[in-house]
N, C-alpha and C positions, 0 to 999 in steps of 0.2 A: 504494500500500500504506500509506503514511503517513497518508493521508486516512482510511482505515478504522480505523487505530489511534487517531487523534485522535477520531473519532466515538465509538469504544468507550470511550476514556478520559473524554471529556466526559460520556457517559451514566452511567458508573460514579460519577464525582464528583458529578454532579447527584443521583443516588440517595442518595449519602452525605450530601449537604446536606439532603435531605428527611428522612432518618433522624435526623440531628442536630437538625433543627428539631422533630421529634416528641419527641426526648429533652429538649429545652429546655422544651417545654410540659408533658410528663408526668413529669419527673424527681422522685424522692421528696425530694431535698434541694437546698439551694442550691449545695453543692459540685459535685454532679452537673450542675447547670445551667451553672456556670462552666466545667467541663470540656467540656461539649457546645459552649458558645460558642467556646472555644479551638479545638476540633476543627473547628468551622465556619469559623473564620478560616483554618486550615491548608488546608481544602478549597477555600476561596475563592481562596487564593493559588495553589493548583494549577490552578484553573479559569482564572485570569488568565494564568498561564504557558502553558497549553494554547492559549488564544485568541491569545496572542502568537505561538506557533508556527504556528497556523492562518493568521494574517494575515501572518507573515513580517517582523515589525518588532520592534525591540528596545525600543520605548517601553513595552510591557506588562511587560517584565522589571523596568524601573525602578519602575513602578507597583506591582508585586508586592513589591518590597523595601520600599517605603514602607508598604504595607499590612501587611507582616510586622512592621515596627517598631511600628506603631500597635496591632496585635493583641497584641504582647508587652506593651506598656505597659498596655493595657486588662486583660489577664489578671493582671498583677502588681497592678494597682490593685484589682481585684475580690478577689484573694486577701488582700491587706492589709486591705481593708475587712471581710472575713469574719473574719479573725483578731483584729483590734484594734478594729473598729468606727469607725475614723477613718483617712482616707487621708493627710492632711497632719498631721505631728507638730508 
């Protein structure tokens, strides 16, 4: 039963990643693109965790934490660049 749930969840998150990719390409403004990239990072973290459950190893959970920290820093950097035009003060 867990196998079917994992397949369903991976399919849903894959579709979400495709929709976010479409939003990154066709977004009307820069802020919408940054938000879509942040959402893509969250969906990618979920995919990594689901693959870790599928494989039954904890290594993927550690990788998802590292990816979450990287995604957070990237989102903050994009937002700071949009607001101020400079990342490093």
